[in-house]
N, C-alpha and C positions, 0 to 999 in steps of 0.2 A: 766306526762303521755306521753310526747312527747320528748323522749331523742334525743339529737343530737349526732352524732358520731364524734369523734375527733382522726383521725389517726396522729401520730407523728413519725418521723424517719421511714417512711414507704418506705423502700428501694425498695422492689419489692412487690407491693400490688394490689389485686383485690378488688375494692370498691363495696360493695353491694348497691342496691338502697336506697336512703335516702338523708338527708341533713347533710353535714359535716361542723363543725365549723371552720375548718382550715386545712391546709395540709402542712406538711414538709416532703419531701422525694425525692426519685429518680424516680422510675418507677411506675406510677399509672394508672391502667386500670379500667375504669368505666364499671361495669357489671350491666347493667340496666339503670335506670334513676337516675343519680347521680348529686347532686348539692353541690358544694363546696362554702361556704359562709363565708368568713373570717370577714365580718362585725360583726358577732356574737362574735367572740373571740377577735377582734380588733388587729389582727397581720398580718404580711406579709405572702404571700404564696411563697414558693420556691420549684421548681420541676425541675427535669431533663427531664422527659417525662410524658405526660398526654394524655390519649386516651379517647375520648367520653364523657367528663364531661361538665356540665354547671357551669361556674365559676362566682360568684358575688363578688364584692370587693369594699371597700372604701380605701384599702391599696395597697401597691405595690405588683405586681405579677412578678415573674421571672421564666421563663420556657424556657429551651433550645429547646425542641422538643414537638410538640403537633399535634394531628390529630383529626378531627371530634369534636372539642371543640367549645363551645359558651362562649365567654368572654363578660361580661357586668359589667362595672365599673361605679361608681358614682362620685368619687372625688380622689384627690391625684394622685400620679404618677403610671401609669400603665407601667411596664417595661417588655418588651418581648425581651430578648437577643436572637435573632433568630438564629437558626441553620437550622433545617428542620421543616417547619410548612405547613400543608396541610389541606384543607377543614375545616378551622376554620372561625368563625364569630366573629368580634370584634366590640363592640359598647361602646363608652365612654361618649357620651352626654356632649359635650364640657364643660370644666372649665379651669380657668387660670393655674391650676396645673396638668391637666390631659393630658398626651400624650402617644402615643404608640411608644416606642423607638424600632427601628428595626436595629439590627447590624448583620453583617455576620461574622462568625469566619473564614471560608475558602471559598472564592469565587468559587473556582473550584468545590468544593463538593456540595455547596448549590444549584447550578443551576438545576440539574435534580431532586432534592428531595423536592423542596419548591414551593409553589404556590397554586393556586385555593383557595384563601382566599377572604373573603368579609369584607370590612371595611365600617362601617356605622356611620355617625354623630360623627366623630373622628378627632383628631389632630394627624397626623402621622409624626413622625420624622425619616427620613431615613439618615443613615450615614455609612461611611466606618468604619472598625475596626482599631485597632492600626497598622495593617500591610497594610492598604490601600486596603483591600479586600472590594468589593462593594456589598451591599445587592442585591439579586434578588428574595427575597421572594414574591415580588409583581407580579411575572410572573403569567399569567392566572388569574388575580384577578380583583375584582370589588371595586371601590372606590365611595361611594355614599355620597354626602354632607360632604366632608372631607376637612380639611386644611392640606396641605402636605408641610413639610419643608425639605430641603436638607441641610445636614450638611457638605458641602464641595463638594466632587465629586458627579456628577449626576449618579445615579445607572443605570446599564444595566437592562432594564425593557422592557417587550414586551407582546403582546397579552392581554392587560388589558383594561378595560372600566372605564371611568371617567364620573361622573354625578354631576353637580353643585359643582365642586371642585375649590379650590383656592390654589395657589402655591407661595412659596417664598424661598429665600436662608436664612438659619439661620446664626446668628453671623454677619450679615451685618447691620451696624448701619443705622437706618431709613428705613430699608427694610419693605415694606408692602406686604400683600398678593395680588397676581395678579389673575384676572379672564380672561379667554380666550374664544373666541366665537367658535373656531375650534381647532382640534388637531394640524393642521399645525402651527397655531399661537403659541401654547404651545411649539412645537418642535423648532421653531425659537428662542423662548426665552431661552429654555434649551441650545441650541448651543451657544448662546451669553454668557453663564456662564461657558463655558468649557475652556476658555483661549487658544483657538487654538487646543485643543485636540479633538479627534473624539468622537461624541456622539454615544454610542453603544446601539443597540436595538431601541425601540420606533416605529419601522416602521409599526407594526400591531396593535397599540393602537387606540382607538377611543373614541369619546364623545357620550354619549347617555343615555337615561333612561333605566336602567336594567329591569324595569317592574317586581319588586318583587310581589309575589302573595298577600301578606297581611302583610306588614311591621309593621302595627300598633300593631300586636300581636306577632311580632318576627318571622314571616314566611317569610324567605328570599329565598324560592324556586322561580324559574323563570316561568313566564307565557309562553305559547307556542309561542307567537310572540316576545319574548325577543330578543334583538340584541346580548345578551351574550350566547345564546343557542348553537351556532356553532363557537364561536370565537377562541377556543383552536387550537393549532398547529395540534392536531390530529382530528380536526373537531367536537369535543365534546364541552360541556359547560365550561365556565370559572366561577370563583367564588366558594363559598363553597357548594352551593346547586344546584341540577339539575333542569330541567323543571319538573313541577308537576301540578296535579290537586289541586286547593286550596280547603280547607275545611272551608266554611264560617259558622260562629257561630252567630246566631240571633234567636230571638223568633218568627220571621216570618216563618211559616211552609213551605211556598213555596220556599223561598230564602235560607233557612238553608241547610248546608251540612250534618246536623245531623238529624236522624229520631227522632223528638221530642216525638213521641208517645212511644218510648222505654225508656225515661228518668226516672230514679229512684233516688229520693232524690237530684235532681239538680234544681237550679233556673237559667234559661237561659235568658240572655239579649244580646244586640249587643256586640260581641267580648268577652263575659265572660260566664263561666259556673261554678257556685259555689255550694257548698254543702248547701242544705236547712237546714239540721240538721247535724252539724259537728261531732256529735257522731256516725253517721251511715255511712256505705259505700254507694257509689253512682256508677251508671253505665249508659251508653248510647251507642247506635249504630249509625254508620254513615249511610247515604244513600249509595247505590251502587256507586262505582267509576268505570267509563267506560274507558277501555284501548283497543279499537278495533284494534289498530295497533299491539297489542301484544308486546309492548316494555317490557323490563325487569323491574320489580318492584323493585326499589332500596331503597325506604324509605317509611315511614308511615306518614300520616298527623297527627299532634297532636294539642291539645288545652291546654296542661298543661303549655305552655310557658307563657301565658298571665295572669297567676294567681298571687296572691300576692307574695312578694319577696321570701319567703321560701317555698311557693308553694302548690298548689293543684296539685301536680305532680303525674303522672300516675304510679301506681305500685300496684300489688295485693298481695304482700307479706308484712304483717305488721311488724313493728319494735319490737313489744312486743308480747309475748306469750299470747294466750287467756286463758291459764290454770294457775290460781294463785297457789302459794305454801304457805301453812299456817304454822304458828308457830308449831314446833315439827316435821314437815315433813323433811325428809332428802333432802338436796340440792344436785344438780349435781356437780361433781368435776370441779373446774376451770372454772366456768360458770358466766358470768356477769348477775347481777340482778338489778332491780329497786324497791325501797321501796315505797309502796303505802298505803295511808290512815292513817299513824301515824308513830311512832318510833319503832325500833327493837334493840335488842342487839345481835350482832354476833361477835364471836371471842373476846369477852371482850370489844367491842366498841359499843357505842350508835350511831345508824345511824338514822337520822331524815327522815321525809317524803320527797320523791322525790330525795333521795340520791342514788348513784350507788355504787355497790361493786362487787368484784369478789370472789366467794367462794374458799375455800382452795383446793389445789390439794392433792389427795391421801386420804383425809378424810374430806370431806366438812362439815359434821355434820349438825346441825340444828340451828335455831335461836329462840329467845323468843321475846315477845312484851313488850314494855313499855306502849305504847298506841295502842289500837287495830289496827293492820296493817297486811299486807301480802306482799309478793314479787312476781314479775313476771320476767321471763327470758327475757333478751334483745336479740332479734334475729338479727344477723347481717350476716347471711349466704347469699350468692349471690341469689338475687331474679330475676330470668329470666322471670317469668310470668308477662310481662309488658302490652302487648296489645294482644287481640285476633283478629284474622282475618279469613276470609273464602274466597275462590276463586272459580271461575266458568268460563267456556267458553260458558255457556248457553245450553239449551236443543237443541237437534238435529232437532226438528220440531217446528213450530210456531202455534199460536192459532188465529183463525179468530173470528170476531164479532158473538155473539150468543152462543159461548162456555163458560161454567162456569169457573170462575177462582177459585184459591185455596186461602182461607183466610190465611193471614200472609205471602204469597209468594210475591216475587219481580219479575216484568216483565220489559222487555226492548221493547220499541216501534220501529217497523221497517216499512218501505215502505211509510207510510203516518201517519198523525196525527189521534188520536182517541179521543173519549169522554168517560170519566169515572168519576162516582160520581159527575156528573153535571159540570165537568171541562174539558177543552181541554188539552190534553197531546201531545206535539209535538213529531215528529219523532226524535229519538235519546235520548229521556228522559226515565226515569224509573218511575214505579208506584208500589205501594204496595196495595194488595187486602185487603179491610177491611170488617168486619162483615156486612152482609146485602146488600153488593154491589158486586154481583158476575158476572155481565155482563158489557160489554162495547159496544159502537157503533162506526162506522166509517170505513174508507177504510184501515186503518193500521192493522198490525198484531202484536201479542205479542210473545216474546220468554221468557220462564221462566228461570230465572237466579239463584234464591235462593228460598228455602222453609224452613219451620220450622225444617226440619230434616237435613239441610245442616250443616256439622260439622264446629266447630270453633277450631282453633289451636293458640298456643301462639307464639309470635314473639318478637324479641328484637327491641326496638324502635330506637336505634342509630346505627343499622347495616343493610347492605343490606340483604334483605329477602332471606332465603334459607330454604329448607325443606328436610325431609326424606320421600321417596315415596314408595308405595307398589311395590314389585318386584324389588326394587332398580333400578328403571327405570325412566327416565326423565318425561314420560307421565303418570306414575302411580299416583294413587290417593294419596294426601298428607296425611301422617300419623301423622306427628308432625312438628312444626316449630322450628326455631332456638332459640326460647325463652323457649322451653320446657326443664324441668330439665333432661329429658331422651334423649335429642337430640343427635344423633350420628354425631359428627363433621367430621368423616372420610368419610361420604357418603352424602354430601350436594348437593342439586339440586337448580338451579336458578328458579325463578318464573316469568312466562310470561302471566298469564291468562288475559282474556279480561275483566272480572268483579271481583271486590274485595269489601269487606265490612269489617269495623273495629268496634270492640267493646272495649270500654274503661272502666276500673274499677279504682275508686279512693277510697283509704282507708283513714279513718280519722286519723289513726296513722301516716300517712305521712305528715300531716299538721303541721305547726308551731303553738305553743300556741298563744293565742291572744296578749300576751305581746310583741311578736316578730314581729307582723304583721305591715306593713306600708301601 
């Protein structure tokens, strides 16, 4: 009941949301929340270009270009023959056979198109290619708890941050990893390895804690006081992820970034949110996220990353049709189906339970049953409806103590703290009006930011947020987000609202069967 998708020889492919058993192809674009997990198929992954996918592997991966990807490997060799790589996260969790191999094909071309990557808990091997071109994919990057080996020439590298890293020259007998107390000590050591040649770059690198928001669950966005937030040559962030408001997941109502009162079919514990009944869909809303400075909203906080390997990943488009096709009913031409509940006979072949087949083109015909069974269509159309969001700049007027609040509405506290429902709410915090508690006290005032009628729109989880607006004007009300199937990509507007809220939906058809869980 939980089919995995397996694209092969996928030269120019758009991958719909779901879990893929492997990938062999050239240009692969993840449309929605896409997980490529070759541990299931037990084979290598070879790609020329990959955009926006989460890649899990116990086998080698070779990818010439990738952007906005998350690589997480467990064992064996991770091979990244680098050409252009930007905004990727790499995590290998050390083993004797696990390295990230970084090679540059053409030094002159790689410089402006590579960088802004985050390397975590990894052994990174950096080398020139056969023409002595030196890698510079590490420009504008973060290395956290990494062991870095140089295979000959020291790379031209700059505007990067190192935290708890160790360094050595590869292929030198007896060479051990070196630790340094300061960036100047590292540069002195690097110069000593240049045999008189000039060391290029490194002048704007630094040592320091990048202050990831929640690395325990794979959230490598940056805290607002991160030293990496303005280290880029252009004054912006370095690493794969920008500064962001963290979404804390806990069963503590006060500390949680989620509105636990909205949880449906979810069991919540510190850093996890799992389906209570894995046969039913689940959903939950976040608390309002405050952005008073009006910065552009580039990404959405997610909690799907910390699920089991194949994922409680967010996607509201199921992989299987909810409408079964019975024996004797005409099948759709050239359509993939899954056999459920027993065996069938189709086109002269006996197909057992849980087998997949594609109906004939031109005259699909019908099937009969050997043992009571039916079939369901396997839906692999792009599923853009990943996450719902709503945005607000708040009401134009505020509410003082003594004025009744609206049940289900969210309010932002201004000027001073207030007391609501026997609890003190500090200035700059949000509260939700609950049944039977319509009044508050104190010197502060409240600004309504959302109510039950505030509309939700769909947005893509791995893309900067854009919208279609009323009147085709930047300040017009949002009509649809870039995750909507009807989104007009010729008329996108960036989003800068002061308040946002996210609603997640998890479909059981997107989960791995128990046999594949770890």
